[in-house]
Backbone as numpy.savetxt, mean C-alpha at the origin, in Angstrom:
# Nx Ny Nz CAx CAy CAz Cx Cy Cz
8.97 17.50 3.21 8.58 16.61 4.47 9.75 15.44 4.55
9.99 15.22 5.74 10.90 14.08 5.84 10.54 13.23 7.07
10.17 11.89 6.84 10.01 11.05 8.10 10.88 10.03 7.88
10.76 8.80 8.41 11.77 7.74 8.46 11.20 6.49 8.45
11.85 5.40 8.04 11.69 4.00 8.14 11.63 3.57 9.48
10.46 3.18 10.02 10.63 2.46 11.42 10.94 1.05 11.23
10.59 0.43 10.03 11.12 -0.94 9.77 11.08 -1.32 8.39
11.68 -2.44 7.98 11.43 -3.07 6.69 11.25 -4.67 7.01
10.32 -4.96 6.20 9.63 -6.08 6.50 9.55 -7.07 5.33
9.56 -8.44 5.49 9.82 -9.32 4.50 8.63 -10.42 4.89
8.04 -10.99 3.76 6.99 -11.99 4.05 7.69 -13.35 4.06
6.95 -14.07 5.23 7.45 -15.52 5.22 6.33 -16.40 4.58
6.46 -17.51 4.36 5.60 -18.61 3.62 4.54 -18.89 4.66
3.36 -18.64 4.36 2.30 -18.99 5.33 1.29 -19.86 4.50
1.03 -21.04 5.05 -0.08 -21.94 4.49 -1.27 -21.96 5.38
-2.39 -21.54 4.85 -3.72 -21.42 5.56 -4.76 -21.41 4.51
-5.88 -21.86 5.20 -7.09 -22.05 4.57 -7.56 -20.78 3.88
-7.35 -19.52 4.51 -7.77 -18.20 4.12 -6.69 -17.61 3.04
-5.72 -18.25 2.63 -4.74 -17.76 1.74 -5.26 -17.70 0.26
-5.32 -16.72 -0.42 -6.04 -16.32 -1.65 -5.46 -16.98 -2.85
-4.12 -17.65 -2.51 -3.56 -18.34 -3.70 -4.18 -19.72 -3.84
-4.32 -20.23 -4.81 -4.75 -21.67 -5.20 -3.83 -22.66 -4.43
-2.40 -22.36 -4.16 -1.55 -23.18 -3.52 -1.67 -23.23 -2.09
-2.64 -22.40 -1.58 -2.87 -22.03 -0.09 -1.67 -21.48 0.81
-0.85 -20.68 -0.27 0.20 -20.06 0.45 0.01 -18.54 0.45
0.36 -17.89 1.61 0.44 -16.44 1.44 1.79 -15.80 2.00
1.75 -14.59 1.76 2.93 -13.89 2.08 2.61 -12.72 2.80
1.43 -12.69 3.27 0.93 -11.49 4.01 1.62 -11.30 5.31
2.13 -12.42 5.95 2.97 -12.34 7.24 4.10 -11.81 7.11
4.49 -10.50 7.07 5.71 -9.87 6.80 6.26 -9.62 8.30
7.68 -9.46 8.29 8.46 -9.45 9.66 9.69 -8.63 9.61
9.84 -7.82 10.41 11.05 -6.91 10.44 12.20 -7.65 10.24
13.31 -7.06 9.47 14.58 -7.62 9.45 15.74 -6.41 9.69
16.79 -6.93 9.95 17.88 -5.93 10.54 18.69 -5.77 9.08
19.47 -4.81 9.02 20.30 -4.36 8.02 19.73 -4.07 6.73
20.41 -3.51 5.66 19.96 -3.14 4.54 19.14 -4.10 3.66
18.26 -3.83 2.90 17.46 -4.66 2.16 17.41 -4.25 0.69
17.85 -5.13 -0.35 17.69 -4.63 -1.73 16.20 -4.60 -2.36
15.94 -3.43 -2.94 14.68 -3.05 -3.58 14.90 -3.29 -5.13
14.27 -4.04 -5.75 14.38 -4.06 -7.07 13.18 -3.60 -7.90
13.21 -3.36 -9.27 12.00 -3.00 -9.90 10.77 -3.84 -9.81
11.15 -5.12 -9.60 9.97 -6.20 -9.36 9.53 -6.31 -8.06
10.06 -5.90 -6.88 9.82 -6.04 -5.62 11.03 -5.85 -4.64
10.93 -6.41 -3.48 11.67 -6.34 -2.38 12.52 -7.69 -2.28
13.56 -7.79 -2.35 14.46 -9.22 -2.29 14.18 -9.69 -0.97
13.89 -11.10 -1.34 13.51 -12.03 -0.18 12.06 -11.89 0.28
11.49 -11.08 -0.22 9.86 -11.06 0.25 9.26 -12.12 -0.56
8.23 -13.00 0.15 7.57 -13.85 -0.55 6.12 -13.40 -0.94
5.79 -13.58 -2.11 4.39 -13.05 -2.56 3.66 -14.25 -3.02
2.61 -14.62 -2.52 1.86 -15.80 -2.71 1.00 -15.69 -3.90
0.06 -14.88 -4.04 -1.09 -14.52 -5.08 -0.66 -13.58 -6.03
0.26 -13.65 -6.99 0.88 -12.92 -7.89 -0.16 -12.47 -8.78
-1.25 -13.13 -8.91 -2.28 -12.42 -9.83 -2.81 -11.10 -9.31
-2.81 -10.87 -8.01 -3.23 -9.66 -7.50 -2.20 -8.86 -6.63
-0.93 -9.32 -6.35 -0.01 -8.76 -5.94 1.32 -8.88 -6.42
2.20 -7.71 -6.24 3.63 -7.65 -6.90 3.22 -6.90 -8.25
4.35 -6.86 -9.02 4.24 -6.20 -10.23 4.70 -4.92 -10.20
5.16 -4.33 -11.17 5.68 -3.02 -11.23 5.02 -1.95 -10.55
3.67 -1.75 -10.58 2.83 -0.90 -10.02 2.54 -0.96 -8.52
3.02 -2.06 -8.14 2.69 -2.40 -6.60 3.95 -3.37 -6.02
5.23 -2.81 -6.35 6.20 -3.51 -6.28 6.58 -3.58 -4.61
6.33 -2.39 -3.90 6.56 -2.15 -2.61 5.09 -1.57 -1.90
4.81 -2.16 -0.73 3.68 -1.55 -0.05 4.22 -0.89 1.29
3.70 0.20 1.60 4.05 0.96 2.87 2.84 1.40 3.54
2.90 1.30 4.78 2.01 1.48 5.98 2.49 2.41 7.11
1.61 3.50 7.32 2.28 4.23 8.56 2.04 3.72 9.85
3.07 3.85 10.79 2.88 3.20 12.05 1.92 3.96 12.95
1.46 5.23 12.48 0.57 5.89 13.12 -0.74 5.40 12.92
-0.93 4.84 11.58 -2.39 4.37 11.27 -2.46 2.98 11.86
-1.29 2.44 12.02 -1.47 1.08 12.70 -1.90 1.05 14.20
-1.22 2.21 14.83 -1.56 2.39 16.19 -3.14 2.52 16.40
-3.78 3.32 15.36 -5.17 3.41 15.62 -5.81 2.21 15.51
-5.46 1.06 14.56 -5.87 -0.20 14.66 -5.76 -0.82 15.84
-4.53 -0.84 16.38 -4.24 -1.57 17.47 -5.04 -1.08 18.68
-5.40 0.17 18.76 -6.39 0.68 19.69 -7.69 0.08 19.56
-8.47 0.15 18.38 -9.65 -0.06 17.95 -9.69 -1.53 18.10
-8.90 -2.57 17.86 -9.06 -3.97 18.18 -8.56 -4.45 19.54
-7.80 -3.52 20.27 -7.39 -4.17 21.52 -6.40 -5.24 21.28
-5.54 -4.76 20.55 -4.26 -5.99 20.14 -3.20 -5.22 19.77
-2.19 -5.92 19.94 -0.90 -5.45 19.36 -0.73 -5.68 18.10
-0.22 -4.64 17.17 0.07 -4.86 15.82 1.57 -4.31 15.58
2.51 -5.20 15.31 3.71 -4.87 15.11 4.13 -4.49 13.69
5.28 -4.02 13.32 5.66 -3.58 12.00 5.46 -5.00 11.05
5.06 -4.73 9.95 4.48 -5.72 9.12 3.29 -6.37 9.07
2.50 -5.84 10.22 1.13 -6.55 10.66 -0.07 -6.29 9.61
0.45 -5.57 8.53 -0.81 -5.06 7.52 0.04 -5.52 6.22
0.91 -6.33 6.26 1.45 -6.91 5.24 2.46 -6.10 4.17
2.75 -4.99 5.03 3.48 -4.03 4.36 4.96 -4.18 4.37
5.71 -3.90 3.44 7.15 -4.07 3.27 7.89 -2.77 4.23
7.30 -1.60 4.03 7.80 -0.54 4.61 6.79 0.17 5.63
7.23 0.08 7.02 6.52 0.64 7.90 7.11 2.15 8.17
6.29 3.12 8.02 6.74 4.41 8.05 6.52 5.31 9.30
7.35 6.25 9.71 7.13 7.02 10.96 7.15 8.58 10.27
5.80 9.27 10.77 5.92 10.77 10.46 5.95 10.88 8.96
5.28 10.08 8.15 4.91 10.26 6.94 3.45 10.19 6.72
2.94 11.10 5.92 1.55 11.19 5.71 1.16 10.17 4.35
1.05 8.88 4.68 0.91 7.95 3.76 -0.53 8.32 2.92
-1.34 8.35 3.92 -2.81 8.55 3.05 -2.91 9.78 2.44
-2.11 10.89 2.71 -2.18 12.18 2.26 -1.20 12.20 1.00
-0.37 10.94 0.67 0.39 11.02 -0.41 -0.21 11.37 -1.78
0.57 12.23 -2.45 -0.14 12.36 -3.93 0.33 11.32 -4.82
-0.58 10.86 -5.76 -0.33 10.09 -6.76 0.96 10.41 -7.48
1.90 9.72 -7.66 2.97 10.19 -8.82 4.16 10.78 -7.87
3.91 11.01 -6.47 4.99 11.66 -5.78 6.08 10.79 -5.64
7.52 11.37 -5.49 8.60 10.41 -5.27 9.08 10.46 -4.12
9.42 9.35 -3.23 10.29 9.20 -2.05 11.69 8.84 -2.25
12.60 9.34 -1.69 13.86 9.07 -1.74 14.20 8.31 -0.30
14.55 7.12 -0.32 14.87 6.43 0.94 16.30 5.75 0.50
17.17 5.75 1.54 18.60 5.09 1.26 18.95 5.55 -0.16
19.36 4.34 -0.77 19.63 4.62 -2.20 18.70 4.46 -3.37
17.32 4.43 -2.83 16.22 3.80 -3.71 15.49 5.07 -3.84
14.83 5.14 -5.02 13.79 6.11 -5.41 12.56 5.44 -5.71
11.42 5.91 -4.95 10.09 5.24 -5.16 9.17 6.23 -5.64
7.90 5.76 -6.47 7.02 6.63 -6.77 5.51 6.13 -6.29
4.71 6.95 -5.50 3.52 6.32 -5.06 2.42 6.28 -6.20
1.85 5.22 -6.44 0.98 4.58 -7.39 -0.33 4.44 -7.00
-0.68 3.77 -6.11 -2.06 3.38 -5.69 -2.28 3.11 -4.18
-3.72 2.99 -3.85 -3.90 2.50 -2.60 -4.00 1.04 -2.61
-3.82 0.43 -1.32 -4.22 -1.25 -1.27 -5.76 -1.28 -1.07
-6.13 -2.37 -1.74 -7.65 -2.73 -1.55 -7.51 -3.96 -0.62
-8.60 -3.97 0.38 -8.50 -4.96 1.42 -9.04 -6.32 0.67
-8.56 -7.51 1.19 -9.08 -8.83 0.48 -9.33 -9.61 1.83
-9.89 -10.82 1.30 -10.29 -11.82 2.42 -9.14 -12.52 2.88
-8.01 -12.46 2.22 -6.81 -13.03 2.89 -6.38 -12.19 4.28
-6.39 -10.86 3.83 -6.19 -9.89 5.03 -6.97 -10.06 6.20
-8.32 -10.45 5.98 -9.32 -10.47 6.97 -8.96 -11.89 7.74
-8.79 -12.93 6.88 -8.28 -14.20 7.52 -6.97 -14.20 8.22
-6.01 -13.41 7.74 -4.73 -13.46 8.58 -4.91 -12.63 9.85
-5.84 -11.83 10.09 -6.01 -11.04 11.34 -7.22 -11.74 12.05
-7.88 -12.83 11.29 -9.12 -13.31 12.07 -10.22 -12.35 12.50
-10.47 -11.39 11.69 -11.28 -10.52 11.87 -12.51 -10.38 10.79
-13.43 -11.23 10.71 -14.52 -11.48 9.82 -14.81 -10.23 8.98
-15.18 -9.32 9.71 -15.64 -8.20 9.17 -14.64 -7.00 8.88
-13.40 -7.37 8.71 -12.39 -6.39 8.49 -12.22 -5.64 7.11
-12.78 -6.26 6.21 -12.80 -5.60 4.88 -13.61 -4.30 4.94
-14.97 -4.59 5.48 -16.05 -3.41 5.73 -15.13 -2.27 6.68
-14.64 -2.68 7.65 -14.08 -1.76 8.73 -12.88 -0.87 8.06
-12.09 -1.73 7.32 -10.90 -1.14 6.80 -11.37 -0.24 5.83
-12.27 -0.47 4.88 -12.66 0.40 3.84 -13.37 1.65 4.59
-14.32 1.57 5.25 -14.96 2.85 6.00 -13.64 3.74 6.77
-12.65 2.91 7.50 -11.68 3.76 7.98 -10.84 4.82 6.92
-10.80 4.03 5.73 -10.06 4.56 4.61 -8.64 5.05 4.85
-7.79 4.22 5.59 -6.53 4.41 5.78 -5.61 3.21 5.29
-5.62 3.21 3.73 -5.10 2.01 3.02 -3.80 1.67 2.86
-2.95 2.55 3.20 -1.53 2.45 2.79 -1.44 2.61 1.46
0.01 2.61 0.76 0.24 2.97 -0.46 1.05 2.10 -1.13
0.90 1.72 -2.42 1.83 0.92 -3.20 2.68 1.85 -4.02
3.88 1.33 -4.17 4.95 2.23 -4.73 5.62 1.37 -5.84
6.00 2.05 -7.09 6.72 1.57 -7.98 8.18 1.95 -7.91
9.30 1.17 -8.42 10.54 1.51 -8.07 11.22 2.09 -9.32
11.49 3.50 -9.06 12.24 4.32 -10.16 13.80 4.16 -10.31
14.37 3.74 -9.15 15.80 3.48 -8.79 15.91 2.47 -7.99
16.64 1.37 -8.28 16.97 0.33 -7.45 17.94 0.65 -6.42
18.13 -0.10 -5.22 18.98 0.27 -4.37 18.71 -0.49 -3.10
19.30 0.05 -1.89 19.01 -0.63 -0.63 18.33 0.31 0.29
17.50 -0.02 1.32 16.96 0.72 2.29 17.03 -0.09 3.67
16.90 0.63 4.65 17.11 0.02 5.90 16.35 0.77 7.00
15.87 0.01 8.06 15.31 0.59 9.25 16.10 1.91 9.79
15.43 3.20 9.88 15.97 4.11 10.37 16.28 5.16 9.28
16.22 4.78 7.96 16.46 5.62 6.72 15.47 6.82 6.66
15.92 7.97 6.48 15.11 9.08 6.06 14.09 8.69 5.14
12.93 9.17 5.20 11.89 8.97 3.81 11.80 10.55 3.51
12.23 11.05 2.15 12.17 12.32 1.78 11.28 12.41 0.64
10.37 13.26 0.53 9.33 13.38 -0.50 10.16 14.49 -1.40
10.74 14.01 -2.74 11.76 14.98 -3.43 10.85 15.69 -4.66
9.54 14.98 -4.92 8.72 15.41 -6.03 7.33 14.98 -5.80
6.50 16.24 -6.09 5.07 16.15 -5.87 4.20 16.82 -6.72
3.45 15.90 -7.70 2.65 16.39 -8.89 1.66 17.68 -8.38
1.37 18.53 -8.97 0.48 19.53 -8.79 -0.91 19.22 -8.63
-1.36 18.02 -9.39 -2.60 17.62 -9.47 -3.17 17.43 -8.30
-2.59 17.03 -6.95 -2.83 16.91 -5.60 -3.93 15.70 -5.33
-3.96 14.84 -6.34 -4.97 13.51 -5.90 -4.04 12.51 -5.24
-4.75 12.39 -4.07 -4.02 11.49 -2.93 -4.39 9.99 -2.91
-3.55 9.22 -2.19 -4.02 7.83 -1.91 -5.40 7.82 -1.33
-5.59 8.76 -0.35 -6.82 8.69 0.28 -8.11 8.98 -0.56
-7.91 9.97 -1.64 -9.03 10.33 -2.43 -9.44 9.11 -3.39
-8.14 8.62 -3.83 -8.28 7.49 -5.07 -9.14 6.34 -4.20
-8.80 6.06 -2.88 -9.35 5.10 -2.28 -11.11 5.38 -1.85
-11.22 6.57 -1.54 -12.68 6.79 -1.25 -13.40 6.92 -2.54
-12.87 7.53 -3.72 -13.37 7.52 -4.75 -14.01 6.15 -5.44
-13.21 5.08 -5.06 -13.44 3.67 -5.62 -14.37 3.03 -4.67
-14.37 3.43 -3.44 -15.09 2.61 -2.41 -16.31 3.28 -1.54
-16.23 4.60 -1.71 -17.08 5.32 -0.68 -17.87 6.51 -1.10
-16.87 7.44 -2.05 -17.43 8.66 -2.56 -17.25 8.67 -3.96
-18.20 8.05 -4.92 -18.11 8.01 -6.31 -18.09 9.58 -7.03
-18.42 10.41 -6.21 -18.38 11.81 -6.79 -16.96 12.51 -7.11
-15.99 11.52 -6.34 -14.55 11.89 -6.46 -13.97 11.24 -7.76
-14.81 10.61 -8.50 -14.14 9.62 -9.51 -13.59 10.50 -10.60
-14.18 11.77 -11.07 -13.46 12.59 -12.05 -12.10 12.92 -11.69
-11.88 13.21 -10.34 -10.56 13.62 -9.98 -9.43 12.67 -10.45
-9.90 11.47 -10.39 -8.88 10.24 -10.59 -8.19 10.44 -12.04
-8.94 11.15 -13.11 -8.39 11.16 -14.44 -7.45 12.09 -14.43
-7.26 13.25 -13.34 -6.22 14.25 -13.43 -4.89 13.61 -12.93
-4.78 12.26 -12.42 -3.47 11.75 -11.95 -2.81 10.92 -13.02
-2.09 11.44 -13.74 -1.51 10.79 -14.95 -0.82 9.46 -14.49
-0.11 9.52 -13.40 0.77 8.41 -12.83 -0.14 7.33 -12.17
-1.40 7.53 -12.05 -2.18 6.47 -11.52 -2.38 5.32 -12.55
-2.14 3.87 -12.13 -2.36 2.92 -13.25 -3.51 2.91 -13.91
-3.20 2.69 -15.36 -4.29 2.75 -16.40 -5.32 1.86 -15.91
-5.26 0.92 -15.30 -6.46 -0.12 -14.93 -7.40 0.84 -14.00
-6.86 1.59 -13.18 -7.59 2.40 -12.44 -8.40 3.41 -13.00
-7.69 4.11 -13.92 -8.19 5.25 -14.69 -9.39 4.55 -15.64
-9.12 3.56 -16.08 -10.02 2.87 -16.84 -11.34 2.52 -15.98
-11.24 2.22 -15.06 -12.14 1.81 -14.02 -13.02 3.02 -13.81
-12.18 4.10 -13.54 -13.12 5.35 -13.50 -13.78 5.84 -14.38
-13.24 5.63 -15.80 -13.97 6.13 -16.90 -15.30 5.19 -16.91
-15.12 3.91 -16.84 -16.22 3.11 -17.04 -17.33 3.41 -16.03
-16.92 3.70 -14.84 -18.03 4.06 -13.93 -18.62 5.21 -14.33
-17.90 6.21 -14.62 -18.43 7.47 -14.97 -19.28 7.36 -16.27
-18.95 6.63 -17.18 -19.78 6.45 -18.44 -21.14 5.98 -17.99
-21.09 4.97 -17.09 -22.10 4.05 -16.62 -23.28 4.97 -15.84
-23.00 6.38 -15.54 -23.74 6.93 -14.62 -24.92 7.55 -15.45
-26.31 7.44 -14.70 -27.22 7.99 -15.27 -27.49 9.34 -15.09
-27.71 10.34 -16.35 -27.72 11.76 -16.25 -28.97 11.99 -15.17
-28.94 12.80 -14.40 -30.24 13.37 -13.74 -31.08 14.38 -14.68
């Protein structure tokens, strides 16, 4: 499957009461940039991340969201949502982000990325959009976008092809992980099949499964 990058987006410093960081600053407001952008193991060069306790790091160095899913939200809310409107670094076109398999690898420009986990909606996201019940609505819709780790550093730019070059056989997708953690606990055993899922999520799945009361 080959899609493309519709945009590459970098966060600007936003100071607001809804910002999750104690400093009151957030990098959720990301805007498209022209030309190639350097992607390093720790994240996207030039991107601002405010709340590093919950954002950034090797397992979520890059965040991707599909423009097709953004279009659904734009219609649902009756508002325009441009590239970066979900706080994503990479806005994709013709890429099934929700159906991406944990551990699958994307070749974009000179970069090699690996799908790691879904995004968890937060109060900062709701505040940025000004939609108080956004966390609930975002969870029910279950189109979370995908975090990626960087396997090979390099540059990407808008218009670059997105090529899936490897896909694990276990088949556990971004959508399944999100639904298992938030909507359908019966899917939790599936998470243990995905070796490339961050260990913190696999541990969470084990704890929840261990806490179940046998019928």
